[in-house]
DRENLOPA-805481 format. One record per residue: residue number from 1; x, y, z of N, C-alpha, C in turn; residue in three letters. Coordinates in Angstrom, 3 decimals. Each point is the difference from the previous one (the first is absolute). Example, Ala and Ser with C-alpha at 12.3 -4.5 7.8 and 13.67 -1.06 7.14 Angstrom:
2
  resi        nx        ny        nz       cax       cay       caz        cx        cy        cz  resn
     1    13.190    -5.690     7.800    -0.890     1.190     0.000     0.900     1.200     0.000   ALA
     2    -0.350     1.050    -0.720     0.820     1.190     0.060    -0.770     1.090     0.730   SER
END
This chain:
239
  resi        nx        ny        nz       cax       cay       caz        cx        cy        cz  resn
     1   134.080    49.672    79.428     0.358     1.503     1.176    -0.178     0.995    -0.111   MET
     2    -0.283     0.644    -0.955    -0.138     1.240    -0.385    -1.347     0.616     0.414   LEU
     3    -1.080    -1.176    -0.987    -0.936     0.582     0.086    -0.657    -0.207     2.107   LYS
     4     0.753    -0.942     0.427    -0.177    -0.334     1.781     0.214     1.488     0.416   GLN
     5     1.352     0.477    -0.390     0.274     1.296     0.760    -0.853     1.110    -0.581   ILE
     6    -0.649     0.303    -1.410    -0.786     0.977    -0.349    -1.037    -0.297     0.806   LEU
     7    -0.670    -1.471     0.201    -1.408     0.043     0.823     0.554     0.573     1.669   LYS
     8     0.937    -0.220     0.201     0.080     0.485     1.420    -0.227     1.414     0.001   ILE
     9     0.682     0.759    -0.790     0.098     1.429    -0.285    -1.079     0.648    -0.309   PHE
    10    -1.059    -0.330    -0.559    -1.232     0.193    -0.359    -1.110    -0.131     1.264   LEU
    11     0.365    -1.024     0.573    -0.695    -0.573     1.190     0.526     1.518     1.220   PHE
    12     1.258     0.190     0.302     0.463     0.953     1.027    -0.568     1.499    -0.665   THR
    13     0.399     0.132    -1.150    -0.890     1.122    -0.274    -1.332     0.299     0.652   LEU
    14    -0.897    -0.646    -0.732    -1.908    -0.043     0.280     0.173     0.045     1.448   SER
    15     1.112    -0.024     0.627    -0.479     0.088     1.355     0.399     1.643     0.943   LEU
    16     0.399     0.664    -1.512     0.563     1.469     0.382    -0.962     1.192    -0.516   PHE
    17    -0.810    -0.679    -0.946    -0.593     0.746    -1.168    -0.972     0.865     1.223   LEU
    18    -0.455     0.686    -0.521    -1.165     1.190     0.900    -1.221    -1.009    -0.230   PRO
    19    -0.628     0.262     1.218    -1.368    -0.516    -0.217    -1.240     0.411    -0.593   LEU
    20     0.213     1.205    -0.894    -1.310     0.608    -0.600     0.780    -0.473    -1.487   SER
    21    -0.726    -0.464    -0.717     0.501    -0.572    -1.502    -1.685     0.079    -0.180   TYR
    22     0.262     0.175    -1.746    -1.491    -0.501    -0.821    -0.281    -1.343     0.231   VAL
    23    -1.274    -0.162    -0.192     0.045    -1.545     0.017    -1.415     0.020    -1.425   SER
    24     0.513    -0.984    -0.821    -0.692     0.127    -1.521    -0.721    -1.069     0.007   ALA
    25    -1.310    -0.235    -0.712    -0.211    -1.336    -0.297    -1.327     0.054    -1.576   GLY
    26    -0.003    -1.225    -0.385    -0.252    -0.248    -1.287    -1.751    -0.159     0.107   THR
    27    -0.605     0.265    -0.993    -1.351    -0.499    -0.231    -0.238    -1.781    -0.004   VAL
    28    -0.751    -0.592     0.790     0.003    -1.173    -0.157    -0.546    -0.892    -1.224   LEU
    29     0.508    -0.790    -0.491    -0.264    -0.718    -1.609    -1.995    -0.720     0.467   SER
    30    -0.083    -0.414     0.922    -1.203    -0.311     0.299    -1.277     1.012     0.637   SER
    31     0.606     1.722    -0.352    -0.861     0.843     0.320     0.333     1.240    -0.553   HIS
    32    -0.039    -0.292    -1.237     0.760     1.305    -0.915    -0.865     0.730    -0.760   LYS
    33    -1.287    -0.300    -0.373    -1.146     0.775    -1.128    -1.098     0.911     0.510   TYR
    34     0.292     1.198    -0.381    -0.838     1.164     0.556    -0.728    -0.148    -1.208   ALA
    35    -1.386     0.657    -0.086    -1.039     0.535    -1.110    -0.451     1.272    -0.498   TRP
    36     0.137    -0.068    -1.040    -0.356     1.655    -0.443    -0.968    -0.070    -1.121   SER
    37    -1.204     0.962     0.461    -1.151    -0.216    -0.547     0.082     0.253    -1.901   ASN
    38     1.126     0.799    -0.342     0.193     0.136    -1.447     1.245    -1.023    -0.309   ASN
    39     0.523    -0.438     0.604     0.938    -1.023    -0.980     0.295    -1.092     0.791   VAL
    40    -1.122    -0.611     1.093     0.569    -1.391     0.018     0.875     0.155     1.435   GLY
    41     0.252    -1.676    -0.063     1.224    -0.615     1.257     1.106     0.961    -0.263   TYR
    42     0.717     0.291     1.194     1.660     0.547     0.017     0.677    -0.638     0.899   ILE
    43     0.880    -0.765    -0.596     1.141    -0.993     0.733     0.832     1.154     0.873   ASN
    44     0.322    -0.434     1.035     1.041     1.005     0.985     0.908    -0.720     0.428   PHE
    45     0.344    -1.087    -0.748     1.030    -0.651     0.789     1.138     0.411     0.009   GLU
    46     0.321     1.122    -1.241     1.427     0.588    -0.069     0.298     1.156     0.766   ASN
    47    -1.114     0.196     0.856     0.321     1.119     0.891     0.838    -0.200     1.168   VAL
    48     0.589     1.015     0.485     0.878    -0.396     1.427    -0.496     0.917     0.778   ILE
    49    -0.010    -0.053     1.104    -0.314     1.072     1.100     0.625    -0.022     1.611   VAL
    50     0.672     0.990    -0.166     0.759     0.774     1.406    -0.428     0.694     0.653   ASN
    51     0.860     0.386     0.857    -0.901     0.743     1.330    -0.350     1.241    -0.451   ASP
    52     0.997     0.709    -1.222    -0.660     1.275    -0.807    -0.480     0.465    -1.055   SER
    53    -0.298    -1.310    -0.689    -0.335     0.382    -1.362    -0.292    -1.364    -0.825   ALA
    54    -0.662    -0.211    -1.115    -0.348    -0.944    -0.710     1.152    -0.263    -1.339   LEU
    55     0.281    -0.690    -0.453     1.273    -0.200    -1.175    -0.720    -1.377    -1.230   SER
    56     0.855     0.078    -1.117    -0.289    -1.179    -0.886    -1.499     0.493    -0.392   GLY
    57    -0.708    -0.971    -0.573    -1.069    -0.029    -1.077    -1.064    -0.691    -0.038   SER
    58    -1.171     0.172    -0.169    -1.464    -0.969    -0.095    -0.275    -0.002    -1.574   ALA
    59    -0.686    -1.261    -0.423     0.208    -0.125    -1.545    -1.729    -0.255    -0.184   TRP
    60    -0.523     0.510    -0.884    -1.028     0.186    -0.522    -0.136    -0.898    -1.372   SER
    61    -0.230    -0.874    -0.372    -0.450    -0.813    -1.099    -0.431     1.091    -1.085   ALA
    62    -0.828     0.971     0.278    -0.903     0.968    -0.756     0.813     0.881    -0.612   ASN
    63     0.698     0.590     0.897     0.557     1.467     0.314     1.669    -0.014     0.616   LYS
    64     0.536    -1.452    -0.279     1.561     0.507     0.351    -0.136     0.150     1.517   GLY
    65     1.762     0.570     0.031     0.518    -0.104     1.693    -0.266     1.968     0.681   PHE
    66    -0.025    -0.556     1.212    -0.214     1.225     0.556     0.792     0.154     0.936   ILE
    67     0.867     0.757    -0.079     1.252     0.141     0.800    -0.473     1.336     1.590   LYS
    68     0.488    -1.018     0.959    -0.012     1.208     1.347     0.885     0.239     0.623   PHE
    69     1.277     0.189    -1.241     1.184     1.280     0.380     0.309     1.122    -1.163   ASN
    70    -1.120     0.468    -0.594     0.697     0.119    -1.278     0.635     1.334     0.468   PRO
    71     0.806     1.130    -1.105     1.000     0.849     0.304    -1.048     1.065     0.488   ALA
    72    -0.709     0.433    -0.199    -1.058     0.683     0.170    -1.057     0.001     1.214   GLN
    73     0.324    -0.844     0.785    -1.352    -0.616     0.941     0.424    -0.749     0.401   GLY
    74    -0.590    -1.014     0.662    -0.105    -1.379     0.617    -0.973     0.016     1.202   GLY
    75     0.204    -1.192     0.706    -1.334    -0.279     1.081     0.948    -0.479     1.097   VAL
    76    -0.436     0.956     1.508     0.800     0.142     0.622    -0.747    -0.588     1.275   LEU
    77     0.845    -0.648     1.181    -0.878    -0.911     1.131     0.516     0.892     1.376   ASN
    78    -0.544     0.611     0.466     0.108     0.452     1.438     1.011    -0.625     0.970   ASP
    79     0.048    -1.487     0.047     0.708    -1.157     0.624    -1.357    -0.118     1.257   GLY
    80    -1.204     0.096    -0.608    -0.712    -1.026     1.087    -1.278    -0.268    -1.318   THR
    81     0.457     0.277    -0.863    -0.997    -0.542    -1.534    -0.941     1.002    -0.319   GLY
    82    -0.008     0.940     0.319    -1.104     0.867    -0.962     0.612     0.857    -1.067   SER
    83     0.026    -0.300    -1.450     0.642     0.397    -0.649    -0.394     1.303    -1.047   LEU
    84     0.949     0.364    -0.770    -0.732     1.289    -0.160     0.937     0.264    -1.356   SER
    85    -0.906     1.250    -0.894     0.864    -0.244    -1.086    -0.486    -0.632    -1.455   GLY
    86     0.736    -0.117    -1.284    -0.562    -0.402    -0.727     1.251    -0.774    -0.839   SER
    87    -0.923    -1.636    -0.779     0.831    -0.383    -0.683    -0.134     0.401    -1.538   ALA
    88     0.783    -0.213    -1.368    -0.410    -0.127    -1.114     0.353    -0.831    -1.139   TRP
    89    -1.331    -0.314    -0.877     0.248    -0.638    -0.716    -0.038     0.587    -1.542   GLY
    90     0.621    -0.910    -1.067     0.158     0.881    -1.320    -0.981     0.383    -0.752   GLU
    91    -1.055    -0.828     0.478    -1.285    -0.213    -0.962    -1.242     0.444     1.419   GLN
    92     0.242     0.138     1.189    -1.134     0.047     0.779     0.326     1.734     0.722   LEU
    93     1.560     0.148     0.004     0.279     1.780     0.369    -0.083    -0.250     1.532   GLY
    94    -0.113     1.184     0.389    -0.136     0.193     1.643    -0.683    -0.907     0.730   TRP
    95     0.130    -1.098     1.122    -0.752    -0.391     1.148    -0.272    -0.355     1.268   ILE
    96    -0.838     1.178     0.741     0.090     0.622     0.957    -0.117    -1.044     1.454   ASP
    97     0.877    -0.058     0.648    -0.031    -1.418     0.966    -0.226     0.611     1.725   PHE
    98    -0.321     1.268    -0.323    -0.109     0.695     1.417    -1.189    -0.541     1.082   ASP
    99    -0.828    -0.615    -0.742    -1.031    -1.265     0.788     0.239    -1.192     0.353   ASN
   100     1.166    -0.277    -0.385     0.353    -1.213     0.302     1.235    -0.310     0.971   VAL
   101    -0.700    -1.098     1.127     1.204    -0.347     1.049     0.179    -1.298     0.007   SER
   102     1.141    -0.729     0.931     0.662    -0.886     0.172    -0.360    -0.534     1.377   ILE
   103    -0.684    -0.907     0.387     0.072    -0.454     1.205     1.388    -0.129     0.724   ASN
   104     0.711     0.857     1.123     1.056    -0.779    -0.042     0.173    -1.226     0.981   GLY
   105    -0.909    -0.435     0.442     0.011    -1.176     0.687    -0.236    -1.411    -1.081   ALA
   106    -1.168     0.092    -0.803    -0.101    -0.921    -0.980     0.427     0.000    -1.346   THR
   107     0.544     1.328    -0.427     0.279    -0.040    -1.180    -0.617     0.501    -1.101   GLY
   108    -1.348    -0.202     0.485    -1.059     0.168    -1.272    -0.680     1.424    -0.772   ARG
   109     0.251     0.138    -1.086    -0.509     1.272    -0.169    -1.851     0.216    -0.460   PHE
   110     0.281     1.389     0.652    -1.730     0.257     0.020    -0.279     1.307    -0.301   SER
   111    -1.384     0.608    -1.077    -0.215     0.837    -0.044     0.379     0.360    -1.349   GLY
   112    -0.080     0.946    -1.068    -0.145     0.174    -1.380     1.038     0.693    -0.553   THR
   113     0.214    -0.364    -0.950     1.007     1.296    -1.253    -0.182     0.594    -0.876   ALA
   114    -0.200     1.130    -0.608    -0.719     0.529    -0.708     0.693     0.745    -1.647   THR
   115    -0.382     0.174    -0.849     0.087     0.302    -0.962    -0.856     0.416    -1.508   GLY
   116     0.616     1.235    -0.338    -1.344     0.161    -1.038     0.147    -1.300    -1.362   SER
   117     1.167    -0.823     0.385    -0.046    -0.886    -1.646    -0.463    -1.277     0.591   LEU
   118     1.012    -0.486     1.128    -0.559    -1.159     0.709    -1.582    -0.139     0.645   VAL
   119    -0.269     1.142     0.934    -1.639    -0.220     0.466     0.577     0.076     1.068   GLY
   120    -0.746    -1.307     0.959     0.322    -0.045     1.429     0.764    -1.320     0.327   ILE
   121     0.948     0.079     0.482     0.801    -1.745     0.419    -0.577    -0.130     1.559   ILE
   122    -0.367    -1.366    -0.081    -0.516    -0.788     1.497     1.114    -0.399     0.380   THR
   123     0.230    -0.813     1.010     0.840    -0.535     0.730    -0.684    -1.254     0.663   PHE
   124    -0.886     0.117     0.728    -0.349    -0.895     0.373    -1.826    -0.544    -0.432   ASP
   125    -0.068    -0.237    -1.120    -1.305    -0.143    -0.151    -0.161    -1.252    -0.252   CYS
   126    -1.220    -0.545     0.234    -0.470    -1.215     0.638     0.237    -1.055    -1.520   PRO
   127     0.252     0.153    -1.120     0.299    -1.231    -0.979     1.457     0.310    -0.438   ASN
   128     0.542    -0.879     0.927     1.927    -0.292    -0.133     0.309     1.481    -0.853   TYR
   129    -0.015     0.839     1.370     0.672     1.219    -0.195     0.596     0.162     1.404   CYS
   130     1.418     0.030     0.600     0.324    -0.159     1.109     1.414     0.564    -0.044   ASP
   131     0.414     0.877    -0.209     1.643     0.125    -0.158     0.560     0.123     2.157   VAL
   132     1.044    -1.287    -0.153     0.568     0.419     1.343     1.600    -0.344    -0.141   GLU
   133     0.810     0.713     0.805     1.487     0.540     0.015     0.035    -1.234     1.151   THR
   134     1.965    -0.488     0.276     0.390    -0.300     0.742     0.479     1.211     0.958   ASP
   135    -0.216     1.472    -0.319     0.659     0.846     0.630    -0.845    -0.066     1.324   TRP
   136     0.753     0.755     1.165    -0.632    -0.198     0.936     0.596     1.111     0.927   ARG
   137    -0.977     1.074     0.748     0.464     1.630     0.852     1.259    -0.598     0.758   GLN
   138     1.124     0.747     0.061     0.703     0.316     0.656    -0.418     0.155     1.592   THR
   139     0.195    -0.978     0.857     0.103     0.413     1.314     0.435     0.824     0.767   SER
   140    -0.574     1.041     0.895     0.864     0.943     0.606     0.384     0.069     1.414   VAL
   141     0.713    -0.255     0.698     0.040    -0.206     1.335     0.172     1.750     0.917   SER
   142    -0.674    -0.253     0.767     0.037     1.735     0.853     0.320    -0.726     1.204   ILE
   143     0.900     1.254     0.404     0.836     0.287     1.131    -1.300     0.952     0.603   THR
   144    -0.534    -0.596     1.244    -0.541     0.759     0.586     1.015     1.284     0.752   PRO
   145    -0.547     1.427    -0.139     0.308     0.873     0.161     0.013     0.190     1.971   ALA
   146     0.337     0.799     0.738    -0.162     0.309     1.535    -1.319     0.761    -0.212   PRO
   147    -0.728    -0.067     1.237    -1.242     0.567     0.415     0.728     1.245     0.117   VAL
   148    -0.878     1.066    -1.063     0.229     1.216     0.535    -1.727     0.185     0.652   ALA
   149     0.373     1.335     0.679    -1.417     0.484     0.761     0.148     1.729     0.412   GLN
   150    -0.798     0.367    -0.621    -0.072     1.434     0.383     0.077     0.332     1.168   SER
   151     0.704     0.859     0.496    -0.233     0.794     1.416    -0.416     1.370    -0.296   ASN
   152    -0.463     0.376    -0.956    -0.885     1.214    -0.595    -1.641     0.204     0.767   GLY
   153    -0.094     0.955     0.205    -1.872     0.431     0.437    -0.592     0.507    -1.532   GLY
   154    -1.059     0.159     0.401    -1.006    -0.154    -0.790     0.163     1.535    -1.224   GLY
   155     0.951     0.122    -0.862    -0.141     0.936    -0.924     1.639     1.010    -0.264   GLY
   156     0.739    -0.701     1.281     1.117     0.943     0.072     1.015    -0.619    -0.728   GLY
   157     0.979     1.132    -0.582     1.019    -0.715    -0.989     1.104    -0.216     0.261   SER
   158    -0.084    -0.022     1.578     1.528    -0.084     0.593    -0.267    -1.713     0.359   GLY
   159    -0.756    -0.783    -0.163     0.087    -1.429     0.328     1.426    -1.016    -0.444   GLY
   160     0.446    -0.650     0.766     1.411    -0.556    -0.697    -0.956    -1.511    -0.197   GLY
   161     1.536    -0.694    -0.031    -0.830    -1.775     0.309     1.187    -0.241     0.532   THR
   162    -1.099    -1.374     1.106     1.008    -0.575     0.464     0.114    -1.226    -0.253   ILE
   163     0.978    -0.608    -0.165     0.468    -1.131    -0.429     0.082    -1.164     1.032   ILE
   164    -1.066    -1.010     0.365    -0.081    -0.887     1.307     1.064    -1.110    -0.597   GLN
   165     1.055    -0.340     1.375     0.813    -0.975     0.026    -0.358    -0.912     0.978   THR
   166     0.672    -1.236     0.041    -0.068    -0.948     0.822     0.340     0.828     1.501   PRO
   167    -0.944    -0.535     1.138     0.188     0.606     0.876     1.695    -1.157     1.124   THR
   168     1.059     1.122     0.319     0.473    -1.093     0.213     0.092     0.210     1.939   GLN
   169     0.448    -1.327     0.987    -0.179    -0.289     1.462     1.333     0.669    -0.004   THR
   170     0.145     1.561     0.475     1.145     0.521     0.809     0.865    -0.839     0.815   PRO
   171     1.341     0.327    -0.069     1.203    -0.883     0.663    -0.002     0.895     1.112   THR
   172     0.154    -0.442     1.085     0.452     0.595     1.263     1.116    -0.219     0.038   LEU
   173     0.170     1.421     0.864     2.294    -0.109     0.177    -0.270    -0.560     1.059   PRO
   174     1.471    -0.447     0.142     0.162    -0.878     0.957     0.111     0.115     1.566   ALA
   175     0.013    -0.490     0.931    -0.252     0.900     1.708     0.977     0.297    -0.104   GLU
   176     0.253     1.377     0.671     1.352     0.365     0.997     0.157    -0.621     1.152   ASP
   177     1.331    -0.730     0.267    -0.055    -0.286     1.348     0.329     1.103     0.755   PRO
   178     0.590     0.560     0.044     0.144     1.414     1.062    -1.428     0.753     0.128   ILE
   179    -1.084     0.244    -0.936    -0.903     0.557     0.619    -0.876    -1.029     0.723   LYS
   180    -0.106    -1.227    -0.331    -0.996    -1.082     0.145     0.663    -0.065     1.718   SER
   181     1.232     0.077    -0.051     0.580     0.086     1.831    -0.648     0.974     0.795   ALA
   182    -0.131     1.116    -0.807    -0.381     1.248     0.764    -1.433     0.028    -0.159   GLN
   183    -1.015    -0.750    -0.597    -1.307     0.134     0.092    -0.433    -1.446     1.166   ALA
   184     0.763    -0.672    -0.126    -0.178    -1.511     0.949    -0.346     1.191     1.237   LYS
   185     1.150     0.918     0.616     0.105     0.447     1.207    -1.094     1.237     0.127   LEU
   186    -0.303     0.622    -0.946    -1.222     1.042    -0.293    -1.007    -0.700    -0.005   ILE
   187    -0.460    -1.252    -0.684    -1.305    -0.212    -0.209    -0.866    -0.535     1.405   ASP
   188    -0.828     0.512     0.437    -0.632    -0.114     1.234    -0.674    -1.115     0.362   ILE
   189    -0.676    -0.115    -1.156    -0.911    -1.220     0.016     0.615    -1.541    -0.592   GLN
   190     1.104     0.266    -0.436     0.789    -1.133    -0.416    -0.345    -0.903    -1.079   LYS
   191    -0.873     0.387    -0.926    -0.733    -0.538    -1.210     0.780     0.171    -1.319   ASP
   192     1.126     0.543     0.264     0.971     0.159    -1.335    -0.096     1.128    -0.856   GLY
   193    -0.982     0.938     0.686    -0.316     1.033    -1.272    -0.041     1.251     1.040   VAL
   194     0.245     1.306     0.060    -0.459     1.514     0.326    -0.965     0.895    -0.051   ILE
   195    -1.105    -0.620     0.250    -1.081     0.673    -0.507    -1.233     0.737     1.315   ASN
   196    -1.351    -0.094    -0.457    -0.767     0.956     1.105    -0.042    -0.447     0.735   ILE
   197     0.006    -1.923     0.580    -0.045    -0.263     1.230     1.291     0.100     0.502   LEU
   198     0.920     0.467    -0.166     1.146     0.173     0.759    -0.225     1.881     0.421   ASP
   199    -0.602     0.426    -0.537    -0.022     1.542     0.434    -1.017    -0.100     1.092   PHE
   200    -0.995    -0.795    -0.077    -1.102     0.260     0.930     0.403    -0.929     1.161   ASN
   201     0.847    -0.921     0.016     0.571    -0.539     1.107     1.018     1.405     0.738   ALA
   202     0.855     0.567    -0.561     0.507     1.324     0.107    -0.924     0.988     0.414   LEU
   203    -0.901     0.431     0.098    -0.854     0.749     0.272    -0.985    -0.274     1.511   MET
   204    -0.204    -1.426    -0.236    -0.616    -0.674     1.349     0.839     0.481     1.037   ILE
   205     1.566    -0.508    -0.166     0.719     0.026     1.274     0.954     1.079     0.019   ASN
   206    -0.369     0.862    -0.840     0.615     1.515     0.011     0.495     0.549     1.603   TRP
   207     1.403     0.281    -0.235     0.317     0.626     1.779     0.361    -1.053     0.804   GLY
   208    -0.092    -1.167    -0.275     0.146    -1.014     0.928     1.281    -0.452     0.216   GLY
   209     0.371    -0.575     1.031     1.280    -0.552     0.392     0.327    -1.360    -1.039   VAL
   210    -0.490    -0.501    -0.147     0.835    -1.432    -0.929    -0.070     1.139    -1.390   GLU
   211     1.407    -0.666    -0.310     0.423     0.505    -1.528    -0.356    -1.577    -0.602   ASN
   212    -1.369    -0.218    -0.604    -0.323    -1.271    -0.744     0.906     0.258    -1.456   LEU
   213     0.187     0.959    -0.829     0.856    -0.219    -1.397     1.184     0.068     0.411   ALA
   214     0.714     0.239     1.261     1.908    -0.680    -0.021     0.307     1.202    -0.460   ASN
   215    -0.296     1.082    -0.149     1.079     1.295    -0.719    -0.468     1.223     0.780   VAL
   216     0.487     0.718    -0.148     0.283     0.994    -0.013    -0.149     0.452     1.640   GLY
   217    -0.495     1.096     0.712     0.361    -0.450     1.499    -0.306    -0.601     1.018   SER
   218     0.706    -0.642     0.626     0.004    -1.337     0.999    -0.746    -0.659     0.371   ALA
   219    -1.171     1.117     0.405    -1.154    -0.696     0.863    -1.110     0.870    -0.189   PHE
   220    -0.660     0.729    -1.509    -1.115     0.548     0.102    -0.445    -0.261    -1.465   SER
   221    -1.293     0.418     0.104    -0.459     0.029    -1.813    -0.497     1.329    -0.360   MET
   222     1.161     0.334    -0.551    -0.122     1.515     0.090     0.232     0.226    -1.620   ASP
   223     0.113     1.473    -0.413     0.497     0.653    -1.419     1.041    -0.622    -1.057   ILE
   224     1.229    -0.808     1.110     0.454    -0.668    -0.683    -0.136    -1.081    -0.469   ILE
   225    -0.822    -0.848     0.165    -0.429    -1.004    -0.404    -1.050     0.095    -0.807   ASN
   226    -0.998     1.087     0.031    -0.747     0.487    -0.956     0.682     0.413    -1.653   PHE
   227     1.042     0.475     0.403     1.092     0.313    -1.296     0.425    -1.289    -0.679   ASN
   228     0.621    -0.985     0.746     0.514    -1.279    -0.293    -1.322    -0.867    -0.712   ALA
   229    -0.715     0.024     0.219    -1.255    -0.288    -0.219    -0.465     0.099    -1.723   LEU
   230    -0.052     1.610     0.096     0.025     0.910    -1.575     1.207    -0.086    -0.978   MET
   231     1.173    -0.294     0.435     1.050    -0.041    -0.770    -0.040    -1.581    -0.324   VAL
   232    -0.362    -1.159     0.734    -0.169    -1.277    -0.671    -1.431    -0.439    -0.548   TYR
   233    -0.756     1.196    -0.248    -1.507    -0.484    -0.351    -0.324    -0.600    -1.238   TRP
   234    -0.619    -1.159    -0.288    -0.027    -0.901    -0.655     1.045    -1.146    -0.106   GLY
   235     1.200     0.538     0.467     0.758    -1.483     0.266    -0.581    -1.524    -0.233   ILE
   236     0.369    -0.823    -0.692    -0.391    -1.378     0.428     1.390    -1.159     0.004   THR
   237    -0.143    -0.955     0.798     0.846    -0.523     0.493     0.069    -1.426     0.087   TYR
   238     1.055    -0.943    -0.080     0.010    -1.144     0.067    -0.509    -0.621     1.780   GLN
   239    -0.727    -0.616     0.610    -0.458    -0.147     1.193     1.118    -0.928     0.754   ILE
END
């Protein structure tokens, strides 16, 4: 029962752990040998690879251990598989790994490490020499940022930045029943909007005895009707 509770607790805890973690890998036992022109084969099986550094040790049957995280040095990984820094062998001294890389997708080592005593270590030579790890480069998900567009002209220092945002359809205000009732009386064309067509009709009938707009003076098309059109200009209403 206690084991079951512990399993549930660990599973629940894993759901809330941060997504940024250091992934580690080991060198495959079937792909573990590199070749040195001075000391022969070197076994990398006990080397550990993570996103920031290498640790553990390689073994040379002729010259002993090569340590990857010594106190005064070490081999670093930039997270993409590009290595830098130096490993240390008691009988081989410092070995430079600046020209070695690990393929982030396949885990294969390539390039050469060098040292005054070890000579040149090759990781991908034709004859039984192919170091490979199960470490893989951590995938990074990038959230696209808003598209920025400069509004400045050529060379000016005062140009700012415009952030483009999705265009929203404006919400039209609800129809005003009082204005709509008045607009129906004033709309000479009776087409649901007070506009230039109503103005033209007013001008054509200016001074006439028929009050087409039914506002203002009782029987003439005059300045009072004109003023009413201007007050309600652009108003739309439900026909």
